[in-house]
C-alpha positions as CSV (number, residue, x, y, z in Angstrom):
1,V,0.0,0.0,0.0
2,K,2.8,2.4,0.9
3,H,4.5,1.8,-2.5
4,Y,1.2,2.3,-4.3
5,K,0.7,5.7,-2.6
6,E,4.2,6.8,-3.5
7,F,3.6,5.7,-7.1
8,I,0.3,7.7,-7.2
9,K,2.2,10.8,-6.2
10,L,4.3,10.4,-9.3
11,V,1.4,9.4,-11.6
12,P,-1.8,10.9,-10.2
13,T,-4.0,9.4,-13.0
14,L,-2.9,5.8,-12.2
15,S,-5.7,5.4,-9.7
16,D,-8.4,6.1,-12.2
17,L,-6.7,3.9,-14.8
18,I,-6.6,1.0,-12.4
19,S,-10.3,1.5,-11.5
20,G,-11.1,1.0,-15.1
21,F,-9.7,-2.5,-15.1
22,E,-12.2,-3.9,-12.7
23,K,-14.4,-5.2,-15.4
24,F,-11.4,-6.4,-17.5
25,P,-9.0,-8.4,-15.3
26,L,-7.0,-9.6,-18.4
27,A,-6.3,-6.0,-19.3
28,M,-5.0,-5.5,-15.7
29,D,-2.7,-8.5,-16.1
30,N,-1.3,-7.1,-19.4
31,F,-0.9,-3.7,-17.7
32,I,1.1,-5.2,-14.8
33,H,3.2,-7.1,-17.3
34,A,3.9,-3.9,-19.3
35,L,4.9,-2.1,-16.1
36,S,7.3,-4.9,-15.1
37,S,8.9,-5.0,-18.5
38,A,9.4,-1.3,-18.6
39,S,11.0,-1.2,-15.1
40,N,13.3,-4.1,-16.1
41,D,14.3,-2.4,-19.3
42,A,15.0,0.9,-17.4
43,R,17.1,-1.0,-14.9
44,S,19.0,-2.8,-17.6
45,D,19.7,0.5,-19.4
46,D,21.1,2.0,-16.3
47,T,23.2,-1.1,-15.5
48,G,24.6,-1.2,-19.1
49,S,25.4,2.5,-19.1
50,L,27.3,2.2,-15.8
51,M,29.2,-0.8,-17.1
52,R,30.4,1.2,-20.1
53,E,31.2,4.5,-18.3
54,G,31.2,4.0,-14.6
55,L,34.5,2.2,-13.8
56,V,36.3,5.5,-13.3
57,Y,33.7,6.6,-10.7
58,M,35.2,4.1,-8.2
59,L,38.4,6.1,-8.0
60,K,38.1,8.9,-5.5
61,T,40.4,11.2,-7.5
62,P,40.1,10.0,-11.1
63,E,42.6,12.4,-12.4
64,T,45.4,10.9,-10.3
65,D,44.3,7.7,-8.7
66,Q,44.8,4.3,-10.5
67,F,43.6,0.8,-10.0
68,N,46.4,-1.4,-8.6
69,P,46.5,-4.0,-10.0
70,P,45.0,-2.5,-13.2
71,L,41.3,-2.9,-13.6
72,L,40.1,-2.2,-17.2
73,K,36.7,-2.6,-19.0
74,Q,38.1,-5.5,-21.0
75,H,38.8,-7.4,-17.8
76,G,35.1,-7.8,-17.3
77,K,33.2,-7.7,-14.0
78,I,34.7,-11.0,-12.8
79,A,37.8,-9.1,-11.8
80,R,35.9,-6.8,-9.4
81,G,34.2,-7.6,-6.2
82,W,36.2,-9.6,-3.7
83,N,38.8,-10.3,-6.4
84,H,40.3,-6.8,-6.4
85,P,41.4,-4.9,-3.3
86,Q,39.9,-1.5,-4.3
87,T,36.5,-2.8,-5.2
88,A,36.6,-5.1,-2.1
89,R,37.4,-2.2,0.2
90,L,34.4,-0.2,-1.1
91,L,32.2,-3.3,-0.5
92,C,33.7,-4.0,2.9
93,P,31.3,-3.3,5.8
94,M,32.2,0.0,7.5
95,R,32.4,-1.6,10.9
96,M,34.9,-4.2,9.6
97,L,37.2,-1.7,7.8
98,D,40.0,-1.9,10.3
99,I,40.1,-5.7,9.9
100,F,40.1,-5.4,6.1
101,D,42.9,-2.7,6.1
102,N,45.0,-4.8,8.4
103,D,45.1,-7.7,5.9
104,P,43.0,-7.1,2.7
105,L,43.9,-10.4,1.0
106,S,43.0,-12.5,4.1
107,F,39.7,-10.7,4.4
108,M,38.9,-11.1,0.7
109,N,39.7,-14.8,0.8
110,K,37.5,-15.3,3.9
111,V,34.5,-13.6,2.2
112,K,35.0,-15.8,-0.9
113,E,35.3,-18.9,1.2
114,G,32.2,-18.0,3.2
115,Q,34.0,-17.5,6.5
116,I,32.8,-13.9,6.5
117,K,29.2,-13.3,5.5
118,I,28.4,-10.0,3.8
119,T,24.7,-9.2,4.3
120,A,22.4,-6.2,3.8
121,A,22.6,-5.5,7.5
122,K,26.3,-4.7,7.2
123,L,26.4,-1.3,5.4
124,P,29.3,-1.1,2.9
125,L,32.0,1.5,2.9
126,F,31.0,3.1,-0.4
127,L,27.8,4.4,1.3
128,Y,30.0,6.6,3.5
129,D,32.0,9.8,3.4
130,E,35.2,8.2,4.8
131,S,36.4,11.5,6.3
132,M,33.4,11.4,8.6
133,L,33.6,7.8,9.8
134,D,32.9,7.1,13.4
135,P,32.9,3.3,14.2
136,T,30.7,4.0,17.2
137,R,28.0,5.8,15.2
138,K,27.1,3.9,12.0
139,S,24.9,6.8,10.7
140,Q,27.8,9.3,10.8
141,G,28.7,10.1,7.2
142,C,26.3,7.4,5.9
143,L,24.8,7.9,2.4
144,R,27.3,10.6,1.6
145,G,29.9,8.4,-0.2
146,Y,31.5,9.9,-3.3
147,Y,30.9,6.7,-5.4
148,L,27.2,6.5,-4.4
149,K,26.7,10.1,-5.4
150,R,28.5,9.6,-8.8
151,V,26.3,6.6,-9.6
152,F,23.2,8.6,-8.6
153,R,24.2,11.6,-10.8
154,H,25.0,9.3,-13.7
155,I,21.5,7.9,-13.6
156,F,19.4,10.9,-12.7
157,T,21.3,14.0,-13.9
158,G,23.4,12.4,-16.7
159,P,26.8,10.8,-17.1
160,S,28.6,14.1,-17.8
161,S,27.6,15.3,-14.3
162,A,28.7,12.1,-12.5
163,I,32.1,13.3,-11.3
164,S,31.4,17.0,-11.3
165,A,27.9,17.8,-10.0
166,N,27.8,21.2,-11.7
167,T,28.5,19.8,-15.2
168,H,25.8,18.6,-17.6
169,K,26.4,18.3,-21.3
170,G,24.2,16.9,-24.1
171,T,20.7,17.7,-25.5
172,K,18.9,14.8,-23.8
173,A,17.0,15.8,-20.6
174,P,18.3,13.9,-17.5
175,K,15.9,11.3,-16.0
176,G,15.6,13.3,-12.8
177,R,14.2,16.3,-14.7
178,I,12.0,14.1,-16.9
179,H,10.3,12.7,-13.8
180,G,10.0,16.0,-12.0
181,M,12.7,15.2,-9.4
182,I,13.5,18.6,-7.8
183,S,15.7,17.0,-5.2
184,P,16.8,13.4,-4.6
185,L,14.2,11.1,-3.2
186,P,15.1,8.3,-0.6
187,R,14.0,5.5,-3.0
188,A,16.0,7.0,-5.8
189,I,19.1,7.1,-3.6
190,A,18.4,3.5,-2.6
191,Y,18.1,2.5,-6.2
192,A,21.5,4.1,-6.9
193,A,23.0,2.2,-4.0
194,V,21.8,-1.1,-5.5
195,Q,23.2,-0.2,-8.9
196,A,26.5,0.8,-7.2
197,Y,26.7,-2.4,-5.3
198,F,26.2,-4.5,-8.4
199,Q,28.8,-2.5,-10.4
200,L,31.4,-3.1,-7.6
201,S,30.6,-6.8,-7.4
202,S,32.0,-9.5,-9.6
203,A,28.5,-10.6,-10.7
204,T,28.4,-10.8,-14.5
205,Q,24.6,-10.8,-14.9
206,W,21.9,-9.0,-13.0
207,T,20.9,-11.0,-10.0
208,Q,19.1,-10.4,-6.7
209,Q,21.6,-12.4,-4.7
210,I,25.3,-11.5,-4.7
211,E,27.1,-13.9,-2.5
212,S,25.2,-13.7,0.8
213,L,23.8,-10.2,0.1
214,D,20.2,-9.8,-1.1
215,L,19.9,-6.6,-3.2
216,V,16.2,-6.3,-2.4
217,L,16.9,-6.3,1.3
218,F,19.8,-3.9,0.7
219,Y,17.4,-1.5,-1.1
220,D,14.9,-1.8,1.8
221,R,17.7,-1.2,4.3
222,V,18.6,2.1,2.7
223,V,15.0,3.2,2.3
224,D,14.4,2.4,6.0
225,M,17.2,4.7,7.0
226,F,15.0,7.5,5.7
227,E,11.5,6.4,6.1
228,G,11.8,4.3,9.3
229,N,14.3,6.5,11.1
230,T,13.3,8.2,14.3
231,N,16.3,10.6,14.1
232,K,14.6,13.2,11.9
233,Q,17.5,15.6,12.2
234,W,19.8,13.0,10.5
235,V,17.2,12.4,7.8
236,D,16.8,16.2,7.1
237,E,20.5,16.8,7.1
238,T,21.2,13.9,4.8
239,L,18.4,14.9,2.3
240,N,19.7,18.5,2.4
241,H,23.1,17.3,1.6
242,W,21.7,15.5,-1.5
243,K,19.9,18.5,-2.9
244,L,20.5,18.9,-6.6
């Protein structure tokens, strides 16, 4: 019901449209199928675009930073995730970062062997502004990570604005503007977080389950940080930080 109400805010005429299907259940089934197909196509377009252009977003300072060992597009996604120290560090749970940094290879191997379980409950480093980290306060700096913001801008304000927020080139209107997004919405940020996680991972095809992490639960976890959070000051400050 909550998701439906949010959808109605974006498409006010949807309620009347659905009411018209009461006498034609088959038409309703076709409509749902069309919605599902459209959402899958949109997600696939975003995933493909990030695959082509988004590797550099993972580097904090793209002008000077490099992947070591080298990580190139032609290597494919299999070389990412827990197979590369830089992507692994971004995927590492924030509260386990000290353990990772002490011995990255050992940590990576333990994840791949199943000795360390990475779940949606363990928020990854890429969600955070590392300069604000406080191991005793998991919300400090959360949802302010440079990579998360670049993926969001790539999707909603255009690839040319991904690294520099004030830059937008091209004649095609960004998705955010097309959908009337004045400022980032919690669910749009959560969607960008899911796309970011997939891009960092070694998964070669879109899948809900990446190792022991469920992307749907991860999406819900990020949404809940906004919609289920009793700390309204943190929510307001975070959303203000995200203003376009």
